[in-house]
N, C-alpha and C positions, 0 to 999 in steps of 0.2 A: 143443197148439201151443206151440213154444218161443218164448219172448220174444226179440225181435230183439237186445236188449241183451246177451243171453247168448252170442252168437256174432258173428263178424265175418268177412267174406270179402273179400279184396282181390287184385289182380292186380299182379305184377311180372315183367317180362321174359317174358311169355307163359306165366307160371305163376300158378296160383291158390292162395291160402293160406286155410285155415280156422282161426279163432282161437276157443278156448274161453275166454271173457272172464273168468269167475270163477276158474277153475283156472289161468289164464295159460299154457295150452298152445297150440301151433299146429303145423299140418302143411301140407305141400305136397299138394294134392288134384288136381294135374294140370290138366286142362281141363274136367273134369266138375264143375260147381258146383251141380248138383241133389242136395243132400245132406240134405234134410229127413228122410228115413226113417232114415238112418244116425245122424244127430244124435239123433233121437228114441230110437233103440235104445240109444245110449250113455248116455242119461240114467239108465238102470237101474243103471249102474255109477258114478253120481256125476258124470258129465261134463255140461257144458252146464247145470249146475244151480247156483243160488245157495243154498249150503248155510246161509248165515247172512244172511237178508234184511235184518236190522237194520243191516248194514254198508252205509250209503248216504251218510253225511255224515262230514265231518272229525271227528276225535276232539275231544271237548269238554273244557273245563277247568272242571269244576263248582265247584272251590274258589277260582278266580280267583288262583291262585298265579302268580308271575313267575319262570319258570325261566331265562329269558334276557333281559337288558336291554342295549340299545345306548345308551350314554351319549354324546351328542353335545355336547361342551363348546362348540363354535363351528362356524362354516361357513368359516373362513379356508382359503384355498387359493391356490397360486401358479400355477394353471392355470384356464382357463375352457372346460372340455370341453363340446361341444355336447349331450351326453347327461346331464350332471350333474343328479342329482335334488335337489341342494341349491340350484340356481341361483335359482329363484323365492323360496325361503325366505330366501336370503342377501340378495336385493334389499330385502326388507321388514323383516328383523331383524338387529340387530348385537349382540345379547346374547352374553355369554361367561361360561361357568362357571369359577369359580376352583377351585383344588384343594380348598379347604375345603368348597365346595358339593358336589363329588363325594364327598368323605369323608363328609359328612352323608347324601348320598343312599344310599351303600352301607350305612351304619348303619340307616337307615330300611328299606331293602330287606330286610336280614337280620331285623329285628324283625317286619316285615310277614309274611314267609314263615314264620317260626317259629311264628307264631300259627296258621297253617294247616296246615303240614307241618314239624314240628320238624327233621327230618333231610334236608330237601330240598337236592339239589345244584343249584348255580346257576352260570351262565356270564355274564360281562360282556364286552362289546366296547366299545372306546373310539374315538370319532372317525371314524365312517363318513361324516360330512358334512364332513370337513375333511382336509387333508393332515397326516398324523401327524408328518412330519419338521419341520414348522414350530414345533412345541412338544413335542419329544420328551421333554423333561425332565418334563413333566406326566405322560406315560405312565409313566415310571419311578417317579415318586412314587406314582402310583395302584397300580402293581404292588407296590411295597414295602408300601403300606398294606394291601392285600389279603393279602399273605403274613403280615403281623402279625396281622390279624384271623383268618385261618384258624388260626394257631397258638394265639392267646389264647382264641378262642371255639369252637374245634373245628368250624369251618364248612368247607364244601367249595365254594369259589368259584374258578372258573378264568377268568383274564383272557386274552382273545384279542387278539393284535396285528393291527390292520387293515392293508390293503394300502397301499403308497406309490406315488406316481407317479414316484419316484426322479429327479425333476428336479434337486433340490438337496439334497445330503446332507452331513452333517458326520462327523467322526471318532467322536463319541459314538454315533451311530446305527450306523455301520459296526461298531464294536467290539461293540455289543450284539448285532447280528445274527450276527456271527461266533461269538459265544458261545452264542446262542440256537439257531442251526443251521437256521433256516428263514426264507425271505424271500418275501413275496408282493408282486407289482408289478401295477399296473393301467395299461394303455396306451390312449391314444387314437390309433388308427392314422391319423387325419387330421392328426396333429400330427407333422411330420417332426422338429422340434427336440426334442420329447420322446423320440421313438424313438432319436435319436442319443445323447441324454443317458443313456438307460437302458442302452444297449449299452456306453457309456463308463464309467458308474459301476458296472456289474456287475463290472468287473475289480478293484474294491476289496474284494470279498468273497472269503472263502476258498473253495477248490474244494469242500470238504466241506459247504458250506451248500447245503441243498435250495432250489432256486429255482423259484418258481411264478408264471407270468404269467397274468393275467386279461385277456381281450380282449372288450370289449363288441361283440357281433355286430350290426352295423347292418343295416337293411333294404337290400337291394341288395348285400350283401357278396359278393365274388366270389373264386374261386380258393381255396377253403377249405383244400384239402390243401396248397397251396403256403404258406399262412400257418402251418399247423401245422409244416410242415417247416422253414421259415425260422427261426421262433422256438424250435423244438425243438432247434436246434443251440446255443442260448444258455441255455435253461431246461430244467430236469428235467421240468417239467410245464407244459402250456398248457391253459387253460380258456377256451372261448368260450361266451358266453351271450347270447341275444337281448336287446337293449336295450329297456327299457320306456319308451316315449316317447309323447307326445301326438300327435294327428293333424296338428298344425301344425308338427311337427319337420321339420328339413331332410332327415331320413332316416326318414320316417314309414312305418308299416305300413299297407298298403292292398292291394287285390286284385292290382294289378300287382306290387308288391314281394314279396308273399307267393308268387306264382307263380314269380317269378324265384328266390326262395330255395329253393323246391321243386326247381327245375332244378339249382341249385348242390349241394343235398344228394344228389340222384340221381347227379350227376357225381362227387361226392366218393367215394361208395361203389363206383362203377364203377371209378374210378381206383385205389382201394385194392386191389380184387381183381385188378387188372392188375399190381400190384407183385410182386416176388419175395418169397419167404417171410419173409426177415429184414426187409425194408422194411415189410411188413404189420405184423409184430409190433412193430417200432420205433415206427411211427406210432400203433398202438393204445396202447402203453404210455406215450406222451407225453400222452395225454388226462388232464387234471387232475382233482382231486377235485370241482370244481364245474362241469366241462364238461358242457354240455347233452347232447351226443352220448354221452359216457362214462357219464352217469347212466342213460340209456335202455339202453345196451348192457349194463351190469351188471344192471339190473333184469330185462331179458328173459332173460338167462342164468340168473340165480338165482331168477327167478319171484317176486321180492319184491313183496308186495302193499302198495301205497302208499295208505294210508287218509287220509293228511294230507300235502298238498303242501308246506305251510309252516305253522309254528306262529304266524305273525304274527297279532296280535290275539286270540290264545287263550292261549298260554303265553309268548309272546315280544313285547316292546314296545320302542319307541324313545323315548328322552327327548330333547326339544329343549333348547336352551340357556336357555329360560324355564320349565323344569320341567314342561312339558306332555307327556303320553304319547300316542303314536300307535301304530298297528299295526306300522309299520316306518318307517325313515328316509326312504323315498321319498315318504311322505305328510305329512311335516312341513309345517305351515302351512295345511293343509286343515281348517278349523274343524268341518266336518261329520264328520270322522274322528277327533276327539279322543276317546280312550277313558279319559282320567283325568288326574290330575296328582299330583305329589309335593308335599306340604305340608311344607316344611322348617321352618316355624315351629311347626307342630303335630305334627311327628314322625309323619306318617302318609302313606299312599298312598290316594288316592281313585280307585276304579275304577268306570267307568260300565258296569255289566253290561248295560244295555239296548243300548248301542252294540255291545258285544262279541257279544251274542246275534244281532244283525242280520247279523254275518258268518257265523254258523252257519246262518242262514236262507237264505243263498245256495245255490241248488240246486247240489249238488256233482256235476254231470254224471252223475246216477244212471241215465240212459238211454243213456250212451255205452259202447260196447263195449271201449274201452281205458282206462276210468276207473281201474282198479287199477294200471295202469302210470304214469298221469299223476298222479292224486291230486287233481285239481281246479284251479281257476283261480288265477293269481297275483293277489292282491288289488291290488297296486300297478299291474300292467298293466291289470287290469280297470277300475280307477279312472281311469287315464290315458286309456285308449281310449274309455271311455264318459262320462267326467267325473262318474261316480257309481258306487256299488256296487249300485244297484238292479237293473241289467240283469244277468242271470245268465250272460251269454255274451260272450266276446271272440272273435269269429270267426277272427281271424288267429292267435291263440294256439292255438286248437283245430285249425285247419288245419295249422299247423306241427307240433303234437304228433302228430297222426294220421299225417302224412307221415313224420315222423321214426321213429315206431314201425314203419311198413310197410317203410321202406328198411332199417332195422337188422335187422328180422326176416328179410328176404330175404338181407341180407349174412351173418348168422350161419348161415343154412341153407346158403349156398354155401361158407362157410368150413368148416363141419362136414363137408360132403359132399366137397369137393375138397382141403381143406388141414386135415385133422383134427389134424395135429401142431401147427400154429400155434394152432388153437383151444385145444388142451389146454395148450400152453405159456402162453397168455394167462391162462387161469383159474388155472393153477398159480402163476404169478407174482403175480397179484392175490389169491390165497388165496380164490377164489370157490367156492361150492358149485354144482356143475353141475346145474341144474334142467332141462336139455334132454337128459338121458340116457335118452331113449326114442326109438323110431322116428319120425323127422320126416316120413316118407312115410306118408300117411294110410291107404293100403291095408294096409301092413304093421302099422300100429298097430291098425287095425280088426279084422284077422284074428286077433289075439290073443284077442279076446272072442268072435268067431264060432265059434272052435274049442272054446270052453268048453261 
């Protein structure tokens, strides 16, 4: 008897699809969903079989190294977005890290990691809980210090520039971005003043600057294709991501809003397929590097096995302005989720392995048939939805992910069948390895093995 988690059957537009969960293959099986015998037969050839049963949880960090650290010097911002994950922390804390504090933190981080892995590559992000343009000189000073450290100590530390709301910018910021060549902007679609400021300030940057817009996808968001189109005329890339908010948010996730979002996603892909070839390709190529749809699209095409949804709380941590470590910036201020602290007086980093191990104990959807496409729950969303991490399921995130997978799988099937040229141009442009280069019609695929 084949375990249910090893296959998945779903219906889209009067077609049924069969998914081999571990091998990340899928086929159109028409209207005949009684496939138990054929599934059992194909197990002889390695299909519908979990070849490595130990792959059930997120990758562990046995050495407690810190590969990525988000340093949040403050929570200062010139906006008050409804979805801001720093809002509650900002109301209770006014601490602020000085440059000397950050300098000391970087030194401690280097010494800490070198004891565990001497040649470990590290990345640092600065200011996810604040608006970077309000103290951009601090970012430049930190960047200069990291460059000096990399040269003198032969370290490999990469500093990421966070997104800006682009509400108020100065010449120093514009000149830096024009030289840097990449701009990331985050927008609150509910704020008309910010939207106008963004479009106005975009004109200050050179044309050759790659411009990336991040749009928090709220519950109840409508007309998704229109949003991609509108902002795709101003930005090279647009990334939409579901907002992780608590149940008391003005745009909370619940059964009603998740059903509406499913309808919107279905409409999005139907509308896409109704576009002409060039419009389809244009809309696909505007999907940004952190776009929720884009990530699933590329994972399904390449059959990339996602063992770890996010390194938060394992190899990546966020530092609050009072030197406390959390799994990510969205959890700052939650005392139950403190994973450690940086002792600037003692030149050390204290890691609470017991708390970190508790994240690994969260059931990583081991019985879900799309677990290798998804990779497990978002800890921040799980915490906000349940007010703790003890519950192993965020039903709204799971429903969204499963629906997203099914819609994109159907979309790619239709694209390969009816517009193979557009499918090929997309993967060629993205430099993707085509993992769907087999017959997507199950009878054609099955016949290959029957004839042997």
